[in-house]
N, C-alpha and C positions, 0 to 999 in steps of 0.2 A: 106368606111372599106374593108381591104382585110381580108378572113378568110379563111385558106387553112386547107384541114384535109390529113394527110398522114395517109394511112390504110383506104383510101376511099371505100374499097370493103367489110369494116365491114358492116355486115346486122344493126348495130346500126346509119349510118350515117343518112337515115332519119329523127331520134328522133331530130338531131341536127337543121336541115332547121324547123320544129315544133314550137321547141322553138326558134329558130330566129323571126318565124312568127307572135309569142302571144307577139313579144317583137319590131316590126319593127318601132314602133313609138319614140322608144328611142335608138334602137341600126341599125344605118343607114348601114346596110350592104350592098355593091355594088357588090362583085365581091366572091364569091368560088370558090376556084379550088380544085377538088378532084385529089389525090395523090394514086397512087399504083402499085406494081410490078406486080400485077396478071392483064393483059390486056384486061379477058373476063369479071371477076367480075367488073370492074371499068367501061366498056363499059355498063354494065347492071346498072349500080350504076347511072352513067351519067343519062342515058333516063330515070328511073323511077326518079331521083329527080326533073329534068327538069318538067316533068308531076306532081310529086305530089308538088314543089314550085306553080306551075301555078292553082293548086287546093287550095293550101292556101291562095292565093293573095298575096305571097311572090315574088315582083317585083326584082330578082337579077340577073346578070351574072352569070350562073353555066356552070362550063368546067373542061375537065380530060385532065389530062398531065402523061407520064411516066417518066417526068424528073423534078428530085428533087429539084435542083436549082429556076425553074420555077414554082413551086408552092410555095417556101419558098420567093422568092423575093420579097422586100415590104411589107410580110406580117403582118398585126398588131397582130393577133393571129393566131395559129396553132395548132390545136387538132392532138394530138397523139395516134391512136390507131391500133397498129401494132400487129400480131401474127406469129413470126418468126418459119416457120415450119409448120402452120394451125395448125388446129384441130387434123388432124393426128398425128402429134408430141407429142399434148396435152395428147391424149389416150397413148402414151408410157411411158409420163410422168408419168402419172398414173398406167399403170401396169406393170412396172419393181418393183415399190416398193411394191407392192400388194404383189408380188409374195414371200417377206420376213417378210410379215404380217405389213408391215409399211403402214403408211398413203400414199395414192396416190392421189396428188391433184395439180390442178395447180400454185395455189400459196404460195404453204407451202410445208415443206420437203423436202426430195432429190426430185421429182418432178419439185415444183415450183423453187427450184436452179438451175435445167437444163434448165427450161423458160428463169430463170434473164441471165444464161450463155449465150442464144443462142439471147438474146434482145438485152442486152446493150453495144455489140459492135454496134450494128445497130442503136441503138439510139444514141450513143455519135458521131455516124457519120452525123446522123442529126443537133444535135445540134451545133456540127460544121461548117456545111454548115448552121447552122441557124445564127452562129455568123459572117459569112460573107455576107449572103444574106438580114439579117433584123437582126442588133445587137439590136435595141430598140423593137422587138417582142417578144412576148410571147408562149412560150409552153405549153399549156395546155395538161398535159398527163393523158390519162386513158390506157396508155398500161401497163399491167402485168408482172410481181410484182409490180405496183405502186410506192412503198417504195424503192425497189433497185434501180430502175431505176433513180428513182428523185437523191437519195444518187450519183450514179454513175455521172449524168450529173452535180451536182452541185460542187461533188469533183474533175470533170478531165475537165469539160470545164467553160466557163465565158457566155454559153446561159442563159437567161432568163425561168427558169421553174417553173410549181406550177403543182405538183403532187396531183391527185385528183381519190376521191371513192367515190361513192353514199354512204358510208357506213355514213359519216357525218351527213347527214339528217335522217336517219334509225331512232333514237327518235324523230324526229318530225312526220313522218311517223304513226309509231306506237301509237302516241300520238291522232293524226288526227283518224285513226281509229279506236282507244279503247274508247278515251273520247269526240271525236267530236271535237278535238279543234285546231285552225287555226294555223298553221306552226309557223306565228310570235310571237305566247303568249307562245312558248316553249322554255326554255332557259336549259344548262347543262354545267357540267365540263366536258371534253371529253379529256384522254390522252391513250397514246400508239403509237403502232408503225402500218401501213394499217395492217389490218384484223387480229388486235392484240389490241384493245382497250377496254378503260372500262368508262363507263359513269355514274357519279353520278350528286350529287346536283341537282335533276330536279327539274324545277321552271314553275310554270303556272302564267303566269304576275305578276312574282316575288314571289310568294306562294309555299312553299315547298308541293309537294303532297304529299297526305297521301299512309299510307301504301297500301289503298285498291287501290289506282290509282296505285301504281307503280306494283302491281300484274296483275292488267290489261295489262299494259305496257308490264309487260316482258312475258305474255301469244305469245304478237306479234310476237316476237320473237322466230319462229316456229323451229330454227335449234337446239336452247339450251333449255336444260330442265327447267320452270318456277320454279321449287323449287329448283335447283343449283344458280338461280338468286337471290332467296330470302334468300341462305344462305349467297351468297356473299354480299348482298345486296347494288349490282352496277347491270346495265345491262350491257351486252356486245357484242362485233361484233358477227355475227353467227356464224364468223368461230373458235370462244372458243370451238365450238363443238369437232374440232380435237384436242384439247388442254384436254379438261377437260372429255371429253369424248370417249376418242380413241379408245381403246379395242371396244367398242358396233358399234362404226363409220367406223371402217375397216372390222368388222363382217357384218353389211349392205353392205357395198360395194361391199363386195368378193361372197353376196349372189344375189346381183343385177343381171338382165340378161346383164344388160352395165354396162360401167361406165358413166358420166355426159359427159365428149368427146365424146363418141360413142355417145350420146342421143343428142348430139348438130350437129354432123355431120349429122344425120337424117332430124332435125330441118331445119338445115341451106339448106337442099336440098328443102325442101316445100316453106320456106321464099325466098329462089333467085328464083323459078320455080315463085312465085306470079311477083316478081321484073323484072322477064323478062318478062313477058306478057305486050305488048305494048300498051293493052288497060284497065291495071291496074293503077290508081292513086291515090291507097290507102294503107296504111300499112297494111301486113299482118296479122290475126288473131295471126297467127304462134309466131311474133314476142314476144307475151305478156309471152311466154313461155322460150324463150333465155335468162329471168333472165335480172340483172342490170339494173331495172328502176330506172330515177331519175339522170343517167348521165349527159342528155341534161341542166335538169334545174342548176343544180352545175356549167356547163360548163360556162350558160350563166349568171350566177350571176356574177363570176369571171368578164365574158368580161363587162359587166353592170358596176362592183363596177370599174374598172381600165378605162375603155372608158370615161365612166361620173364621174371619180370621188366621186364616191358614198361610204362610209365608210361601210363597210359591213361584221360581223364578221361570218367568214368562217372556216372549218375544211379543213385544206393544210396541205401536206407533206413538211417539210422544214426544214432545217440546225436547230436541237434544241435552241442552241445560251442560253443557261443556262435556257429553258422555265421546262425542267426535270431535277432536280437538280443531279440526280444519274447514267446520260446517258454524255456523251462526248459532247461538245459543237456544233461539226460538223456534229456528226447523225444525219440523216433526223430523225423526228419523224413526228406523226400525231396529230396535237393542232387545237384551234382556233387562227385562225390567224386574225390581221384586213386588211382587204382588201382594196385599193383604188389606184389609180394612181401612187402613191410612189411604189407601190407593197405589199407585205405583210412584218406585224410585227407580228413576234410571241406575241401572251398573256401570260401573267403569270398563269403557272397552280396550280389550287390548290391542296388541297389534295390530294394527289396521294393513294387511296385506299393500305393498306400493301401489302395484298395479292397478290397483283400484280407485285409489285417490280420484284422480282425474274424472273417471265417470262417475263416479259417486256426484263428485262437486259440479259437474256440468247436468245432471240430471236436476239437482236440488235446486240449481239457479234458476232453469226452466218451472221446475216445482212453484215456486216461491213467485215467481212472474205470473204465474197459469191462476194461482189462487188470487192475485189483485186484479188481473183482468177480470175474472169468472163475478166477483165482487164487485166490483165498480163498472163491470159493462165497457172495458177499454181497448179501443181495437188497434192502437198501437201499443198497449202491452201486450195485446195476445202476439203480433207480431214479434214483439222483441221474446218472447217466453216459445214461439216456433225457431227463432233464430238461435236459440240458446242451447234449444235439443238437437241433441246427439243425429236424432233420426230425420231431421227436418234439415235444418242450418242453412241452405239455402237462399240467398235473398230471393233471387227469380220463382224460385217455386213456392216461398211464402207467401207472395204477391199474390201469386195465381190460385194459391189454397184459401185464401183467407175469405175473400168474396162467398167463393163458393161452399166454404164448411159454413158460412154465418146465413148464406141462403137457406142450405138446405137444413137446418136447426132453428128456425127463425119463431116457430111456433114455441118453442122451448125456451128461448132466450129473451126473458122480458126486460131482463137489466142492458141489453145492449138497445140502442133507439134506432130502429129501422126507418129510413125516408118512406 
């Protein structure tokens, strides 16, 4: 098996190797190719990955390349985890909306849209090269905003893509922490969009959980008020804090000494100093503060399901195909799928909690418009997307935000024609 990592300079890369080592008896990875446009980070990561693999007992060829086609050629699986503009541009995404009292966040709101605008053309380029270099291979996408990226790739290319986020296994992680229950015993209905989802009908060994157990799980979701979860009667993505506790969360960010992006920039200096140490072959402790736990486990679950043809239920970003009845069939949704060598088959979604319909529909409306604006470089559609977004919506704000966001991202938006 050839496994390529696009955006291998990401601090998360070693976790993929760790999960490969855990599964080396069933996943015979022979070659790992690391690709990035940042040569310095790429060299650091190649050196650390070789040391780390030796420590893990993972016997595999590891090399790096600055040539995309070299990385993709003949790859069975390609993990994409890029950040166009780096964390410096993420900070810009956070701070401009905050000036107007709006949510400044990397995957939602006006800032999340700009990340999508920078990222989608680059990911479409990767997908089109994948069509040529490995038409039967799979892109495993972790590049945010993964729902919009997956929608763009499925609408505008023929590349095979599975859009993932570790949020799909959060309820299992919460159950393990709160109730001591093994992952495999926990099942639930899961519906929505990436970072906009609702979890209901939770069972353990097929038995519906009690109200007391539900409340214990709700407490594990530290981002959302557990009383809100009790009111809704469902668990939610941690990102629902931005929609249901907007004023409180914006106030908190404004009062904080730095944004999340600024914190991550500081953290990554520490992480990469450890990776660069030629005597270090262990993951730095600071990596645990970076967030995003569970990515590697989900990625390798998918690889195992496809490579070994093992029927596996997974939460994936896929075209709706009728699974969520109030959304278009082509709209990418985040729902359970049956995954095996044939690919991904969306599973019928059970009863969608009625209080979720409007919010899911509104955000999907924004996403579909944002994808078109990103591909076409259409300022009018950009404004439509912002007007559709529940976290922006106001015309006067849209007119102020649009030129400022475009100017701040000018270097990364070749699809928009600046005068």
